[in-house]
matplotlib code that plots the C-alpha trace (Angstrom):
import matplotlib.pyplot as plt

x = [0.0, 1.1, 0.8, 2.7, 3.9, 4.7, 6.4, 9.8, 12.9, 13.6, 17.2, 16.2, 14.1, 16.9, 19.4, 17.1, 17.1, 20.9, 22.1, 25.1, 23.3, 25.9, 28.7, 26.7, 25.8, 29.5, 30.7, 32.6, 30.3, 29.0, 27.1, 26.5, 23.0, 22.2, 21.5, 17.7, 14.9, 11.8, 8.3, 5.2, 1.6, -1.6, -3.3, -3.5, -4.3, -6.8, -4.2, -3.5, -0.1, 0.5, 1.7, 5.4, 8.3, 11.7, 14.2, 18.0, 19.3, 21.5, 18.3, 17.0, 20.1, 21.2, 21.9, 20.4, 17.7, 14.0, 12.6, 10.1, 7.5, 4.6, 1.7, 0.5, -0.8, -1.4, -1.0, -3.7, -3.5, -2.9, -6.3, -7.1, -7.1, -3.6, -2.2, -3.3, -1.7, 1.7, 3.2, 6.6, 7.5, 10.7, 10.7, 12.3, 11.3, 8.4, 5.1, 4.9, 7.8, 6.1, 4.0, 0.8, -0.7, 2.8, 3.1, 6.7, 10.1, 12.9, 16.6, 17.8, 20.6, 18.1, 15.2, 11.7, 10.7, 7.0, 5.6, 5.0, 8.8, 9.9, 7.3, 4.7, 6.8, 9.5, 10.7, 10.7, 12.7, 10.8, 11.6, 9.7, 6.3, 3.6, 2.3, 5.8, 7.8, 5.4, 2.2, 3.4, 4.5, 7.2, 8.1, 11.4, 12.7, 11.6, 15.2, 16.0, 13.6, 15.0, 12.9, 11.4, 13.0, 13.9, 11.6, 12.5, 10.5, 8.2, 6.7, 7.7, 6.2, 6.2, 5.3]
y = [0.0, 3.5, 5.2, 7.1, 4.4, 4.8, 2.4, 1.3, 0.5, -3.2, -2.6, -0.8, -3.9, -6.2, -4.0, -4.0, -7.8, -7.8, -8.0, -6.0, -4.3, -1.6, -4.1, -6.2, -3.2, -2.2, -5.8, -6.0, -8.6, -11.7, -13.8, -17.4, -18.3, -14.6, -14.2, -13.7, -12.2, -14.4, -13.1, -15.1, -13.8, -14.6, -15.5, -19.2, -21.0, -23.8, -26.4, -24.5, -23.1, -19.6, -17.0, -16.2, -14.6, -13.2, -10.5, -10.6, -9.5, -6.9, -5.0, -5.0, -3.9, -1.2, 2.0, 4.1, 1.6, 2.1, -1.3, -0.9, -2.8, -0.6, 0.1, 3.3, 4.1, 7.7, 8.9, 6.6, 3.1, 0.4, -0.8, -4.5, -5.0, -3.6, -5.8, -4.6, -4.7, -4.7, -5.5, -5.6, -2.9, -3.4, -0.9, -2.1, -5.7, -7.7, -7.0, -10.8, -10.4, -7.7, -9.9, -8.5, -9.4, -10.2, -12.5, -13.9, -12.7, -15.3, -14.6, -17.5, -18.7, -19.3, -17.8, -18.6, -22.1, -21.1, -21.8, -18.1, -17.6, -20.8, -21.6, -18.9, -15.9, -16.8, -15.1, -17.4, -16.9, -16.5, -20.0, -21.5, -22.8, -23.7, -26.8, -28.2, -27.1, -26.2, -28.2, -31.2, -31.0, -30.6, -28.8, -30.0, -26.5, -24.7, -24.4, -22.4, -19.6, -17.1, -16.2, -12.7, -10.6, -7.1, -4.9, -1.4, 1.4, 2.7, 5.8, 9.2, 12.2, 15.6, 19.0]
z = [0.0, -0.6, 2.7, 5.4, 7.7, 11.4, 13.7, 15.1, 13.1, 12.9, 13.7, 17.0, 18.0, 17.2, 19.1, 22.1, 21.9, 22.2, 18.6, 17.6, 14.7, 14.3, 14.0, 11.6, 9.4, 9.3, 8.5, 11.8, 13.3, 11.6, 14.1, 13.1, 11.9, 11.3, 7.6, 7.4, 9.4, 9.1, 9.8, 10.6, 10.7, 12.5, 9.1, 8.2, 5.0, 4.6, 5.7, 8.9, 7.8, 8.9, 6.4, 6.4, 4.5, 5.1, 4.2, 4.3, 7.8, 6.1, 5.0, 8.6, 10.3, 7.8, 9.7, 6.9, 6.3, 6.3, 7.5, 10.3, 12.3, 11.5, 13.8, 12.2, 8.7, 7.7, 11.3, 12.6, 14.2, 11.6, 10.2, 10.5, 6.7, 6.6, 9.3, 12.8, 15.3, 13.6, 10.2, 8.6, 6.1, 4.0, 1.2, -2.0, -1.3, -2.7, -0.8, -0.2, 2.2, 4.3, 6.6, 8.0, 11.4, 12.6, 15.6, 15.3, 14.1, 13.8, 13.2, 11.0, 8.8, 5.9, 4.2, 5.4, 4.4, 4.0, 0.6, -0.1, 0.1, -1.5, -4.2, -4.8, -5.9, -8.4, -11.5, -14.5, -17.7, -20.9, -22.0, -19.1, -20.2, -17.7, -19.5, -20.2, -17.1, -14.2, -14.5, -12.5, -8.9, -8.1, -11.3, -12.8, -13.3, -10.1, -8.8, -12.0, -11.1, -8.5, -5.6, -6.0, -3.2, -4.2, -6.1, -7.1, -5.5, -8.2, -6.6, -5.4, -3.7, -5.4, -4.0]

ax = plt.figure().add_subplot(projection="3d")
ax.plot(x, y, z, "-o")
ax.set_aspect("equal")
plt.show()
């Protein structure tokens, strides 16, 4: 959503939890098993699996970064349909990584293993054909399609 978001920086929350975010951002600290920040939401699919995604930890700890845990939208409390009580905002990354109705944050050595991260959002080359390459599960060429992570910001504010 295009909105004015309010909240707390992810790096500040991680620092409060004891992580050396400044050292990590400067490349002076590289804690083991600290490569991704996974998010899990309160929304569940029909099989009982909760929604989830992740971003690289470097994005979350960047001292000039803009990743937040948002609890406000347009100077008002975050509406339910936009993720109340809190959601992840990671500008420049796919919306699918910005989990709504957030209930768990996990520091991990790997990307989220949820299907929305691993299967649903991938960028396929033009030579990939649905009928030939993707119609049978597991698709034989799924590993050749990179996971959609970064997305260029495509908006600006003018006066």
